[in-house]
MARVEXVO-145156 format. One record per residue (C-alpha): residue number from 1; x, y, z. Coordinates in steps of 0.1 Angstrom, whole numbers, padded with zeros to 4 digits. Example, Ala and Ser with C-alpha at 12.3 -4.5 7.8 and 13.67 -1.06 7.14 Angstrom:
// MARVEXVO-145156
+-----+-------+-------+-------+
|   i |     u |     v |     w |
+-----+-------+-------+-------+
|   1 |  0123 | -0045 |  0078 |
|   2 |  0137 | -0011 |  0071 |
+-----+-------+-------+-------+
***
This chain:
// MARVEXVO-145156
+-----+-------+-------+-------+
|   i |     u |     v |     w |
+-----+-------+-------+-------+
|   1 |  0000 |  0000 |  0000 |
|   2 |  0028 |  0024 |  0009 |
|   3 |  0047 |  0015 | -0022 |
|   4 |  0016 |  0023 | -0043 |
|   5 |  0012 |  0057 | -0026 |
|   6 |  0048 |  0066 | -0033 |
|   7 |  0045 |  0056 | -0069 |
|   8 |  0014 |  0078 | -0074 |
|   9 |  0031 |  0108 | -0058 |
|  10 |  0061 |  0104 | -0081 |
|  11 |  0039 |  0102 | -0112 |
|  12 |  0020 |  0134 | -0101 |
|  13 |  0053 |  0152 | -0095 |
|  14 |  0066 |  0143 | -0129 |
|  15 |  0034 |  0154 | -0145 |
|  16 |  0035 |  0187 | -0127 |
|  17 |  0070 |  0195 | -0139 |
|  18 |  0070 |  0208 | -0175 |
|  19 |  0093 |  0191 | -0199 |
|  20 |  0120 |  0214 | -0213 |
|  21 |  0114 |  0225 | -0249 |
|  22 |  0142 |  0212 | -0270 |
|  23 |  0156 |  0231 | -0300 |
|  24 |  0139 |  0205 | -0323 |
|  25 |  0105 |  0213 | -0307 |
|  26 |  0107 |  0251 | -0310 |
|  27 |  0088 |  0265 | -0339 |
|  28 |  0110 |  0276 | -0368 |
|  29 |  0115 |  0312 | -0379 |
|  30 |  0091 |  0307 | -0409 |
|  31 |  0064 |  0293 | -0386 |
|  32 |  0068 |  0322 | -0362 |
|  33 |  0065 |  0347 | -0391 |
|  34 |  0034 |  0331 | -0403 |
|  35 |  0017 |  0328 | -0369 |
|  36 | -0009 |  0355 | -0362 |
|  37 |  0003 |  0380 | -0337 |
|  38 | -0009 |  0412 | -0321 |
|  39 |  0001 |  0442 | -0342 |
|  40 |  0022 |  0470 | -0328 |
|  41 |  0006 |  0504 | -0333 |
|  42 |  0038 |  0524 | -0339 |
|  43 |  0050 |  0498 | -0364 |
|  44 |  0017 |  0498 | -0383 |
|  45 |  0015 |  0536 | -0385 |
|  46 |  0051 |  0537 | -0398 |
|  47 |  0045 |  0509 | -0422 |
|  48 |  0014 |  0524 | -0437 |
|  49 |  0030 |  0558 | -0440 |
|  50 |  0062 |  0545 | -0457 |
|  51 |  0043 |  0521 | -0479 |
|  52 |  0018 |  0548 | -0492 |
|  53 |  0047 |  0572 | -0497 |
|  54 |  0066 |  0546 | -0517 |
|  55 |  0035 |  0537 | -0537 |
|  56 |  0028 |  0573 | -0546 |
|  57 |  0065 |  0579 | -0555 |
|  58 |  0067 |  0548 | -0578 |
|  59 |  0033 |  0554 | -0594 |
|  60 |  0041 |  0590 | -0602 |
|  61 |  0076 |  0581 | -0614 |
|  62 |  0062 |  0558 | -0641 |
|  63 |  0068 |  0576 | -0674 |
|  64 |  0037 |  0595 | -0686 |
|  65 |  0035 |  0579 | -0720 |
|  66 |  0008 |  0601 | -0733 |
|  67 |  0006 |  0588 | -0769 |
|  68 |  0005 |  0551 | -0758 |
|  69 | -0019 |  0559 | -0730 |
|  70 | -0043 |  0575 | -0754 |
|  71 | -0040 |  0547 | -0779 |
|  72 | -0048 |  0522 | -0752 |
|  73 | -0078 |  0542 | -0741 |
|  74 | -0091 |  0542 | -0777 |
|  75 | -0086 |  0505 | -0779 |
|  76 | -0105 |  0498 | -0747 |
|  77 | -0133 |  0522 | -0758 |
|  78 | -0137 |  0504 | -0791 |
|  79 | -0136 |  0470 | -0775 |
|  80 | -0164 |  0480 | -0751 |
|  81 | -0184 |  0493 | -0781 |
|  82 | -0178 |  0460 | -0800 |
|  83 | -0193 |  0440 | -0771 |
|  84 | -0221 |  0465 | -0766 |
|  85 | -0210 |  0476 | -0731 |
|  86 | -0197 |  0511 | -0737 |
|  87 | -0219 |  0527 | -0711 |
|  88 | -0194 |  0552 | -0697 |
|  89 | -0202 |  0582 | -0719 |
|  90 | -0240 |  0582 | -0716 |
|  91 | -0237 |  0576 | -0679 |
|  92 | -0212 |  0605 | -0675 |
|  93 | -0234 |  0629 | -0694 |
|  94 | -0265 |  0618 | -0675 |
|  95 | -0250 |  0623 | -0641 |
|  96 | -0233 |  0656 | -0651 |
|  97 | -0268 |  0671 | -0657 |
|  98 | -0276 |  0668 | -0619 |
|  99 | -0252 |  0692 | -0603 |
| 100 | -0257 |  0682 | -0567 |
| 101 | -0252 |  0645 | -0576 |
| 102 | -0221 |  0649 | -0596 |
| 103 | -0205 |  0674 | -0571 |
| 104 | -0211 |  0648 | -0544 |
| 105 | -0195 |  0621 | -0565 |
| 106 | -0165 |  0643 | -0571 |
| 107 | -0159 |  0646 | -0533 |
| 108 | -0167 |  0609 | -0528 |
| 109 | -0140 |  0601 | -0554 |
| 110 | -0115 |  0624 | -0536 |
| 111 | -0120 |  0614 | -0500 |
| 112 | -0137 |  0581 | -0493 |
| 113 | -0110 |  0562 | -0511 |
| 114 | -0087 |  0571 | -0481 |
| 115 | -0111 |  0576 | -0453 |
| 116 | -0129 |  0543 | -0455 |
| 117 | -0097 |  0523 | -0461 |
| 118 | -0080 |  0538 | -0431 |
| 119 | -0112 |  0534 | -0410 |
| 120 | -0113 |  0496 | -0419 |
| 121 | -0077 |  0493 | -0409 |
| 122 | -0083 |  0509 | -0375 |
| 123 | -0114 |  0487 | -0369 |
| 124 | -0093 |  0456 | -0378 |
| 125 | -0065 |  0467 | -0354 |
| 126 | -0089 |  0473 | -0325 |
| 127 | -0114 |  0445 | -0330 |
| 128 | -0096 |  0417 | -0350 |
| 129 | -0059 |  0419 | -0341 |
| 130 | -0053 |  0383 | -0350 |
| 131 | -0066 |  0389 | -0385 |
| 132 | -0051 |  0424 | -0390 |
| 133 | -0017 |  0415 | -0404 |
| 134 | -0031 |  0390 | -0430 |
| 135 | -0058 |  0414 | -0441 |
| 136 | -0034 |  0443 | -0443 |
| 137 | -0011 |  0422 | -0464 |
| 138 | -0039 |  0415 | -0489 |
| 139 | -0042 |  0453 | -0493 |
| 140 | -0004 |  0458 | -0497 |
| 141 |  0000 |  0430 | -0522 |
| 142 | -0030 |  0443 | -0542 |
| 143 | -0015 |  0478 | -0543 |
| 144 |  0020 |  0465 | -0551 |
| 145 |  0010 |  0445 | -0581 |
| 146 | -0011 |  0474 | -0594 |
| 147 |  0022 |  0493 | -0599 |
| 148 |  0031 |  0468 | -0626 |
| 149 | -0001 |  0476 | -0644 |
| 150 |  0007 |  0513 | -0644 |
| 151 |  0041 |  0506 | -0658 |
| 152 |  0032 |  0480 | -0684 |
| 153 | -0001 |  0494 | -0695 |
| 154 | -0003 |  0532 | -0694 |
| 155 | -0039 |  0542 | -0699 |
| 156 | -0057 |  0576 | -0702 |
| 157 | -0089 |  0580 | -0683 |
| 158 | -0120 |  0586 | -0704 |
| 159 | -0121 |  0623 | -0695 |
| 160 | -0087 |  0628 | -0712 |
| 161 | -0095 |  0610 | -0744 |
| 162 | -0091 |  0629 | -0776 |
| 163 | -0125 |  0634 | -0792 |
| 164 | -0141 |  0611 | -0766 |
| 165 | -0167 |  0637 | -0757 |
| 166 | -0164 |  0628 | -0720 |
| 167 | -0169 |  0655 | -0694 |
| 168 | -0143 |  0662 | -0667 |
| 169 | -0168 |  0668 | -0640 |
| 170 | -0142 |  0683 | -0616 |
| 171 | -0133 |  0710 | -0641 |
| 172 | -0168 |  0717 | -0652 |
| 173 | -0182 |  0721 | -0617 |
| 174 | -0151 |  0736 | -0602 |
| 175 | -0149 |  0710 | -0574 |
| 176 | -0120 |  0691 | -0559 |
| 177 | -0124 |  0655 | -0568 |
| 178 | -0093 |  0642 | -0587 |
| 179 | -0056 |  0646 | -0583 |
| 180 | -0053 |  0646 | -0621 |
| 181 | -0076 |  0675 | -0627 |
| 182 | -0072 |  0713 | -0625 |
| 183 | -0044 |  0727 | -0604 |
| 184 | -0035 |  0692 | -0589 |
| 185 | -0028 |  0675 | -0622 |
| 186 |  0009 |  0680 | -0620 |
| 187 |  0010 |  0661 | -0586 |
| 188 | -0001 |  0628 | -0601 |
| 189 |  0005 |  0606 | -0631 |
| 190 | -0026 |  0612 | -0652 |
| 191 | -0021 |  0580 | -0673 |
| 192 | -0022 |  0554 | -0645 |
| 193 | -0059 |  0544 | -0648 |
| 194 | -0054 |  0506 | -0652 |
| 195 | -0060 |  0490 | -0628 |
| 196 | -0084 |  0511 | -0607 |
| 197 | -0073 |  0511 | -0570 |
| 198 | -0105 |  0529 | -0561 |
| 199 | -0121 |  0495 | -0569 |
| 200 | -0093 |  0474 | -0555 |
| 201 | -0093 |  0492 | -0522 |
| 202 | -0131 |  0496 | -0519 |
| 203 | -0137 |  0459 | -0527 |
| 204 | -0111 |  0450 | -0501 |
| 205 | -0130 |  0472 | -0476 |
| 206 | -0163 |  0457 | -0486 |
| 207 | -0153 |  0420 | -0484 |
| 208 | -0135 |  0426 | -0451 |
| 209 | -0166 |  0442 | -0436 |
| 210 | -0189 |  0415 | -0450 |
| 211 | -0167 |  0387 | -0437 |
| 212 | -0160 |  0401 | -0402 |
| 213 | -0188 |  0424 | -0392 |
| 214 | -0213 |  0410 | -0367 |
| 215 | -0244 |  0429 | -0377 |
| 216 | -0263 |  0424 | -0409 |
| 217 | -0267 |  0461 | -0418 |
| 218 | -0229 |  0465 | -0417 |
| 219 | -0224 |  0436 | -0440 |
| 220 | -0249 |  0451 | -0465 |
| 221 | -0231 |  0485 | -0464 |
| 222 | -0198 |  0467 | -0469 |
| 223 | -0211 |  0451 | -0501 |
| 224 | -0227 |  0484 | -0513 |
| 225 | -0195 |  0504 | -0509 |
| 226 | -0176 |  0489 | -0539 |
| 227 | -0208 |  0491 | -0560 |
| 228 | -0212 |  0528 | -0553 |
| 229 | -0175 |  0533 | -0560 |
| 230 | -0179 |  0517 | -0594 |
| 231 | -0208 |  0540 | -0602 |
| 232 | -0187 |  0570 | -0591 |
| 233 | -0155 |  0562 | -0611 |
| 234 | -0175 |  0557 | -0643 |
| 235 | -0198 |  0587 | -0638 |
| 236 | -0169 |  0611 | -0632 |
| 237 | -0151 |  0597 | -0663 |
| 238 | -0120 |  0588 | -0642 |
| 239 | -0121 |  0551 | -0653 |
| 240 | -0135 |  0526 | -0678 |
| 241 | -0154 |  0498 | -0662 |
| 242 | -0126 |  0475 | -0675 |
| 243 | -0103 |  0494 | -0651 |
| 244 | -0125 |  0480 | -0623 |
| 245 | -0119 |  0445 | -0636 |
| 246 | -0082 |  0452 | -0634 |
| 247 | -0086 |  0463 | -0598 |
| 248 | -0106 |  0431 | -0591 |
| 249 | -0078 |  0409 | -0605 |
| 250 | -0052 |  0427 | -0584 |
| 251 | -0072 |  0421 | -0553 |
| 252 | -0075 |  0384 | -0562 |
| 253 | -0038 |  0383 | -0564 |
| 254 | -0035 |  0398 | -0530 |
| 255 | -0058 |  0371 | -0515 |
| 256 | -0038 |  0344 | -0532 |
| 257 | -0005 |  0357 | -0517 |
| 258 | -0020 |  0357 | -0482 |
| 259 | -0036 |  0322 | -0487 |
| 260 | -0002 |  0308 | -0496 |
| 261 |  0017 |  0326 | -0468 |
| 262 | -0007 |  0320 | -0439 |
| 263 | -0023 |  0288 | -0451 |
| 264 | -0058 |  0304 | -0448 |
| 265 | -0077 |  0334 | -0458 |
| 266 | -0078 |  0363 | -0433 |
| 267 | -0113 |  0356 | -0420 |
| 268 | -0104 |  0320 | -0411 |
| 269 | -0076 |  0331 | -0388 |
| 270 | -0082 |  0336 | -0350 |
| 271 | -0098 |  0369 | -0341 |
| 272 | -0078 |  0375 | -0310 |
| 273 | -0042 |  0367 | -0301 |
| 274 | -0022 |  0371 | -0269 |
| 275 | -0007 |  0405 | -0263 |
| 276 |  0027 |  0390 | -0260 |
| 277 |  0038 |  0355 | -0270 |
| 278 |  0054 |  0338 | -0239 |
| 279 |  0091 |  0330 | -0243 |
| 280 |  0101 |  0293 | -0240 |
+-----+-------+-------+-------+
***
């Protein structure tokens, strides 16, 4: 009886003492890099600021190949006419006839592209820290591959086409709605319309909100946001609808990158992670 009691005490003692983690059992560097972790505020602010500055610098450094950009715009316009989907001009003229509507669209185009995207990033940081890095990486990969489009396929927006009879709604209504119109045109590459990052970013926002929001009305608003953005970019003659397709393809690339790196799409990752991973 005494021997049995001693044996039970020894077993309990051994179970209570954790086994040391050997080097072979420690997760490798690649595994640690892929594991969801709580984002650091200072790092994320710095990363977003530097990344957007780099994106703007590279985008605007792409040669403004005006003649090629105009030829490409003519080709796209003729291709849309061939398939019977050249709706941009009639839509542009119809919306331009309603002053309050088109002015609102100009300001929508100029502001929500940044405001909503930053708002979604803040929401992710606060409410879904475990999914933040992966979702942010989708956005970064999407934007990065878009730079190849600007370099390889310069494209004039419809409002700059020669003889296209499109209306530059910013100039006509003296509003601020495009970095490539009026006094701001020298600050941005005017021939970087393909792909449309207004669509790439708004669709990223919409899908993220739809996948992660907990209330139905937020999910609906998330899906409506990229639809409204598509209407705006076409009505203001800043993009062809095919530019939106380019933005969609870039976003798909971003999701593929994250799926390969993390082994799952962002919404499938854990919502919360420890504030600090304990050292072993």
